[in-house]
C-alpha positions in Angstrom: -7.5 43.8 6.8 -9.7 41.7 6.2 -11.7 39.8 8.3 -11.2 36.0 9.1 -14.5 34.0 8.2 -16.1 31.8 10.7 -12.8 32.2 13.3 -14.1 30.3 16.5 -14.8 27.3 13.7 -11.6 27.9 12.3 -10.3 26.9 16.1 -11.7 24.5 16.4 -10.8 22.6 13.3 -7.5 23.0 14.8 -7.4 22.0 17.5 -9.3 18.6 16.6 -6.4 18.3 14.6 -3.7 18.5 17.6 -3.2 14.9 18.7 -3.5 14.1 14.6 0.0 15.6 14.5 1.6 12.5 16.3 0.9 10.8 12.6 2.4 13.5 11.4 5.4 13.6 13.8 5.8 10.0 14.7 6.8 9.2 10.9 9.2 11.7 10.4 11.3 11.6 14.4 11.1 7.7 14.7 12.6 7.6 11.1 15.2 9.8 12.0 16.1 8.9 15.6 16.4 5.2 14.3 19.5 6.0 12.3 21.2 7.6 15.5 24.6 5.7 16.8 23.9 6.1 20.0 19.9 4.3 20.0 21.5 1.4 17.4 23.6 1.0 20.4 21.2 0.8 22.8 18.1 -1.4 20.9 20.4 -2.6 18.1 22.7 -6.2 17.9 26.0 -6.3 18.2 28.0 -7.5 14.9 31.2 -9.9 13.9 33.2 -6.2 13.8 32.1 -5.1 16.6 29.7 -2.3 15.6 25.5 -2.4 15.9 22.9 -2.8 13.4 19.0 -2.4 13.8 18.3 -5.6 11.6 15.8 -5.3 9.1 13.5 -7.3 11.4 13.3 -5.3 13.5 13.2 -2.0 12.3 10.1 -3.2 10.6 8.6 -4.3 13.9 9.5 -1.3 15.9 8.8 1.2 13.5 5.3 -0.2 12.3 3.3 -1.9 15.4 2.6 2.3 16.0 0.6 1.4 12.8 -0.9 -1.4 14.4 -2.0 0.2 17.0 -3.3 3.1 15.1 -6.1 0.4 13.1 -6.9 -0.7 16.2 -8.0 3.2 17.8 -9.3 4.1 13.9 -11.6 0.9 14.8 -12.6 1.5 18.2 -13.1 5.1 17.1 -16.7 4.3 15.6 -18.3 3.0 18.3 -16.9 5.5 20.8 -18.0 8.3 18.5 -21.0 6.9 18.2 -21.9 5.9 22.8 -19.9 9.2 23.7 -19.3 12.0 21.0 -16.0 13.3 19.5 -14.9 15.6 22.2 -14.4 12.5 24.6 -13.0 10.3 22.4 -10.1 13.0 22.0 -9.5 12.6 25.8 -9.8 8.9 25.5 -7.4 9.1 22.3 -4.8 11.9 24.8 -4.7 9.5 28.0 -3.3 6.6 25.2 -0.8 8.7 23.9 0.8 10.2 27.5 0.4 6.3 28.3 2.2 5.5 25.3 4.8 8.7 24.9 5.7 7.3 29.4 6.1 3.5 28.3 9.2 4.3 25.6 10.5 6.5 27.5 11.2 4.0 30.7 13.4 2.1 28.8 16.5 3.0 27.4 18.0 -1.1 26.2 14.2 -3.0 25.7 13.0 -3.4 21.9 9.8 -5.0 24.0 9.3 -1.9 25.7 9.5 0.7 22.3 7.4 -1.5 20.8 4.4 -2.0 23.1 4.6 2.1 24.3 5.0 2.6 19.8 1.5 0.6 19.5 -0.4 2.0 23.0 0.8 5.7 20.8 -0.8 4.5 17.9 -3.8 3.2 19.2 -4.3 7.1 20.9 -3.3 9.0 17.3 -6.1 6.3 15.8 -8.6 7.3 17.8 -7.8 10.8 16.7 -7.6 10.3 12.7 -10.6 8.1 13.3 -12.5 11.1 15.1 -10.8 15.0 13.8 -11.6 15.0 10.8 -15.1 13.5 11.1 -15.4 16.1 13.3 -14.3 18.8 11.5 -16.5 17.7 8.9 -19.3 18.0 10.6 -18.8 22.1 12.1 -17.2 23.0 8.9 -19.6 25.6 6.9 -20.3 23.8 3.2 -18.4 26.6 2.0 -15.7 25.8 4.0 -15.3 22.2 3.9 -13.1 21.2 1.7 -9.9 23.8 2.6 -10.8 23.1 6.4 -10.5 19.7 5.6 -7.5 20.5 4.0 -5.8 21.6 6.5 -5.4 18.8 8.1 -2.4 18.0 6.0 -1.3 21.3 6.5 -0.9 20.5 10.3 1.0 17.1 10.0 3.0 19.0 6.9 4.2 21.6 10.1 4.8 18.6 12.4 6.4 16.6 10.5 8.9 19.9 10.5 9.0 20.0 14.2 9.9 16.6 13.8 12.9 17.1 11.3 14.1 19.6 13.3 15.0 18.3 16.1 16.2 15.5 14.9 18.7 17.5 13.0 19.6 19.2 16.2 20.0 15.7 18.2 22.6 14.5 15.8 25.7 15.3 17.8 24.5 14.4 21.4 26.0 10.8 22.1 23.0 10.0 25.3 20.3 8.6 25.9 18.8 12.5 25.4 19.3 12.2 21.8 16.3 9.8 21.4 14.4 10.6 24.7 14.3 14.7 23.7 11.8 13.5 20.5 10.0 10.7 22.2 9.0 12.9 25.1 8.3 16.2 22.8 5.2 13.9 22.1 3.2 15.0 25.6 3.1 18.7 23.9 -0.4 17.3 21.7 -2.4 16.0 24.3 -1.0 18.7 27.0 -3.3 21.5 24.9 -6.2 18.4 24.2 -6.4 18.5 27.9 -5.9 22.1 27.7 -8.5 23.1 25.6 -11.4 20.7 25.3 -13.5 22.9 27.5 -13.6 25.8 25.4 -14.7 23.8 22.2 -18.2 22.4 21.5 -19.3 19.2 20.7 -19.9 18.0 17.5 -24.3 19.6 16.4 -25.3 16.7 14.1 -23.9 14.3 17.1 -26.2 15.8 19.6 -29.4 16.6 17.6 -28.7 12.5 16.4 -29.2 11.6 20.5 -32.4 14.1 20.6 -30.6 17.2 22.4 -31.6 19.9 20.2 -31.4 22.5 22.7 -27.6 21.5 23.5 -27.2 21.2 19.5 -28.6 24.7 19.6 -26.3 25.8 22.3 -23.3 24.3 20.4 -23.8 26.0 16.9 -24.7 29.4 18.7 -20.7 29.1 20.4 -19.2 27.9 16.9 -21.0 31.8 15.3 -20.6 33.2 18.2 -18.5 36.2 16.2 -21.9 36.4 14.1 -24.1 38.3 16.4 -27.1 38.2 13.6 -26.6 34.0 13.4 -29.9 32.2 14.3 -29.2 28.1 14.3 -32.9 27.4 13.4 -32.7 26.3 9.6 -28.9 25.2 10.5 -31.2 22.1 12.8 -34.0 22.2 10.5 -31.6 21.4 7.8 -30.1 18.5 9.7 -33.0 17.0 11.8 -35.1 16.9 7.9 -31.5 14.8 6.7 -31.9 12.6 9.7 -35.0 11.9 10.0 -35.2 10.9 6.5 -31.9 8.7 7.2 -34.2 7.2 10.2 -37.2 6.7 7.9 -34.3 4.6 5.5 -33.0 2.8 7.7 -34.4 2.7 11.4 -30.7 1.6 12.8 -27.4 1.3 11.0 -25.2 -1.9 11.0 -22.1 -3.2 10.1 -23.6 -5.9 8.2 -24.8 -3.0 5.8 -21.5 -1.8 4.9 -21.3 -5.3 2.8 -24.6 -6.2 1.8 -26.6 -2.5 1.2 -25.1 -1.8 -1.9 -25.6 2.2 -1.3 -23.6 1.8 1.6 -20.9 -0.5 0.2 -20.0 1.7 -2.6 -19.7 4.8 0.0 -17.1 2.3 2.2 -15.4 1.8 -1.2 -15.3 5.5 -2.5 -13.8 6.2 1.5 -11.7 4.0 2.0 -10.6 4.3 -1.3 -9.1 7.3 -1.3 -6.9 6.8 1.6 -5.6 3.9 0.2 -5.1 5.2 -2.8 -3.2 8.5 -1.4 -0.7 5.6 0.5 0.1 3.1 -2.2 2.0 5.5 -4.6 5.0 4.8 -2.3 5.1 8.1 -0.5 5.4 6.6 2.6 8.9 5.3 1.5 9.8 8.7 1.6 8.1 9.5 5.4 9.2 6.7 7.4 12.5 5.3 5.7 13.6 9.3 4.2 16.8 10.0 6.5 17.3 5.8 6.2 17.2 5.7 2.4 19.1 9.5 1.9 22.1 7.9 4.6 21.8 4.9 1.5 22.5 6.6 -1.4 25.7 9.0 0.1 24.2 12.1 1.0 26.7 13.9 3.1 23.6 15.5 5.0 20.6 13.2 5.0 19.0 15.1 8.1 19.3 18.1 6.6 17.7 17.2 3.5 14.9 16.1 5.2 14.6 19.0 7.1 14.7 21.0 3.7 11.8 18.6 2.3 9.9 19.0 4.7 9.5 23.0 4.4 9.0 22.9 0.9 6.6 20.5 1.8 4.3 23.4 4.5 4.2 25.7 1.5 3.2 23.2 -1.1 0.4 22.1 1.2 -0.5 26.0 1.9 -0.9 26.3 -1.4 -3.3 22.9 -1.9 -5.3 24.6 1.0 -5.8 28.4 -0.6 -7.0 26.8 -4.1 -8.9 24.4 -2.7 -12.0 25.8 -3.4 -10.3 27.2 -7.3 -9.3 23.8 -8.9 -10.8 20.7 -10.2 -10.4 17.4 -8.0 -10.2 14.9 -10.9 -8.0 16.7 -13.3 -5.8 17.8 -10.5 -5.5 14.3 -8.6 -5.2 12.2 -12.1 -2.7 15.0 -13.2 -0.3 14.6 -9.8 -0.8 11.6 -9.8 0.5 11.0 -13.4 4.0 13.1 -12.4 4.1 10.9 -8.8 4.2 8.0 -11.1 6.9 9.2 -13.6 8.8 10.5 -10.6 9.0 7.2 -8.8 9.9 5.1 -12.3 13.2 6.9 -12.7 14.0 7.0 -9.4 13.6 2.9 -10.1 15.4 3.7 -13.1 18.3 4.9 -11.4 18.5 2.1 -8.8 19.3 -0.7 -12.1 23.6 0.1 -12.3 23.4 -0.8 -8.4 22.1 -0.3 -5.2 24.8 2.0 -4.2 24.4 4.4 -6.4 27.0 7.4 -6.9 26.6 11.0 -4.8 25.5 12.2 -8.4 22.9 9.8 -9.0 21.8 10.4 -5.3 21.2 13.9 -6.2 19.7 13.0 -9.2 17.3 10.3 -6.9 17.1 12.8 -4.2 15.5 15.3 -6.9 13.3 13.3 -8.2 11.9 12.6 -4.4 11.0 16.1 -3.9 9.2 16.4 -7.0 6.9 13.2 -5.7 6.5 15.2 -2.4 5.3 17.8 -3.8 2.9 16.5 -6.3 1.7 14.6 -3.1 1.1 17.4 -1.0 -0.7 19.6 -3.8 -3.0 17.1 -4.1 -3.5 13.4 -2.3 -2.2 14.9 0.5 -4.6 17.2 2.1 -7.3 15.4 -0.5 -7.5 12.0 0.3 -8.4 12.9 4.1 -10.6 15.5 2.6 -12.4 13.1 0.6 -12.8 10.4 2.2 -14.4 12.6 5.0 -17.0 13.7 2.7 -17.8 10.6 1.6 -18.9 9.0 4.7 -22.2 9.6 5.3 -26.1 8.8 6.0 -26.2 6.8 8.8 -23.5 4.7 9.5 -21.0 7.7 8.8 -19.4 6.8 11.6 -18.9 3.3 10.6 -18.1 3.7 7.2 -15.0 6.6 8.4 -13.8 4.1 10.0 -13.5 1.3 7.8 -11.8 3.7 5.9 -9.1 5.3 8.3 -8.8 1.1 9.5 -7.9 0.8 5.6 -5.5 3.7 5.3 -3.8 2.1 8.7 -3.5 -1.1 7.4 -2.3 0.1 3.8 0.6 2.1 5.7 1.3 -0.7 7.9 1.9 -2.7 5.2 3.8 -0.7 3.3 6.0 0.3 6.4 6.5 -3.6 7.1 7.3 -4.7 4.0 9.7 -1.6 3.0 13.0 -2.6 5.0 12.7 -6.3 3.3 12.1 -4.9 -0.4 15.3 -2.7 0.0 17.8 -5.0 1.8 16.6 -8.2 2.4 15.2 -8.7 -1.4 18.5 -6.5 -2.4 16.2 -3.9 -4.6 17.5 -0.8 -3.0 15.9 2.3 -5.6 15.0 -0.5 -8.1 12.0 -0.5 -5.2 10.2 1.8 -7.4 9.6 -0.1 -9.7 6.9 -2.2 -7.0 4.9 1.5 -6.2 5.3 2.7 -10.3 2.4 -0.5 -10.5 0.5 0.7 -7.4 0.3 4.5 -8.6 -1.9 2.9 -11.9 -4.4 1.6 -9.2 -4.1 4.7 -7.7 -5.3 6.5 -11.2 -7.8 4.3 -11.7 -9.2 5.4 -8.3 -9.5 9.0 -9.2 -11.0 8.3 -12.7 -13.7 5.9 -11.5 -14.9 7.6 -7.6 -13.7 10.8 -7.0 -16.8 13.5 -7.6 -16.4 17.0 -7.6 -19.0 17.9 -4.7 -17.2 21.4 -3.6 -20.1 23.8 -2.2 -22.1 20.6 -1.9 -23.9 19.9 1.5 -23.1 16.4 3.1 -27.0 15.8 2.6 -26.5 16.6 -1.6 -24.0 13.9 -1.2 -26.2 12.1 0.5 -28.4 11.6 -2.7 -25.5 11.4 -4.8 -25.3 8.2 -3.7 -29.1 7.1 -2.8 -29.6 8.1 -6.6 -27.0 5.8 -8.1 -25.4 8.8 -10.1 -21.6 8.1 -11.4 -19.0 10.2 -9.3 -18.3 11.6 -13.0 -21.4 13.2 -13.1 -21.9 14.4 -10.1 -20.1 18.0 -10.9 -23.8 18.2 -13.5 -26.1 18.0 -11.2 -28.2 20.7 -9.9 -27.8 22.7 -6.7 -30.0 21.1 -4.4 -31.0 23.2 -1.7 -34.1 24.0 -3.1 -35.1 20.4 -3.1 -34.1 20.2 0.5 -36.0 23.3 1.8 -38.8 21.9 0.2 -37.9 18.4 2.1 -38.0 20.9 4.9 -41.5 22.7 4.1 -42.9 19.5 4.0 -41.9 17.9 7.3 -43.3 20.2 9.1 -46.3 20.7 7.3 -46.9 16.7 7.9 -45.7 17.7 11.5 -48.4 20.9 12.4 -51.3 18.6 11.4 -50.1 14.9 12.7 -50.3 18.1 15.8 -54.0 19.5 15.0 -55.8 15.6 14.7 -54.0 14.6 18.0 -55.7 18.0 19.6 -59.0 17.2 17.7 -58.7 13.6 19.1 -58.0 15.2 22.7 -61.1 17.4 22.7 -63.2 14.8 21.6 
């Protein structure tokens, strides 16, 4: 059997995804729980005919409040990452997740408690989402950075299967256990964080930035512990040369530079644009309201259909990870975005005859929904986070990535908050697909102007593309800069040695 390359780095990256799994888990589990009769009875309003319902306004607030917390968490992740390091932010996020879950478990009738708990939970998830891909990108060898970052989406997809499976098991339970167990299940993720945090090294790049060279070397040795011949000196020298170059270019990064400096502004557009483009094509319609939508179009077992869709999704994401370094990004994203545009347009067209489609039309609609989800997860699902992490380079790396993740949560919140109004209050039904059809063209424009081929490129090379003003469409044709980097390192060493020699002469005199 072939030996897995960099096994400990794989382990550390898998660990980093644990807290972020809750993003995938939450969207699916709450989507299903909010349709359970017992949940609607406890948290909904009594109707004139004696039944209960969750009004669209309440459903919007309860569902989207998680995204508000995630927005705050992702923004706070930047200063916390600079100050505390990646591992301590993982711990902060885990504490917030535990508190948020406990708040939700403490009530069986208060919408305010559920909403507040989801906001606090979102705070922790946002900190993980603002830190995990950043950490993974910093510890991964450049030859494996793309596939490792794409595993983020794979793990989220697996978490979605757990959520869909748990929801399916709760449909015949008529007690508070039906919604409390899916909520309590979220405690499993921070538990693994608390248990495993001691076995995970800190980011060597962050340690080196803090002047802790010995700790950075120890961190690299731990990451490469299964490689007895590994020596960290060359990697340390390359990272230090890049950090020194950043320091000479700009003594201190700042938030204001993200607006005023054209190079830093371009990085923000490329990084944040990836996550915005990933979300405006309607995918959250099927993630956050998939079970509700499947029920509305007349499917007999919407929970089972949701579970089947997410099982298919895992195999698609796995295929995308395995092919991560073999397929060019630009054509892949252009083709899959085109497929998604057509699919969601067809969903809109099928809603024209009426907002209560027949079972036959409902089955056709769900078929095109599956096509949309498959296309998304073969490209945008894993690549959106990968591109956002890779485009956040330079001294403002943490700030750029924090802005990107914040833009992501704002986009998700806007989508999740407006969907019930579009579908129910505006009476669009499946015709909501037309809204997202138009937004798909914005996604396609982002790919054309902002997506470059960076497979196998170092973080320092990508920084050079921005610094030299090279259009993204031309990145693939740029020569490898490893020789240039080595020359810069040698030059830095020569300068350092000469300065040391002069200092010794001055001391003798």
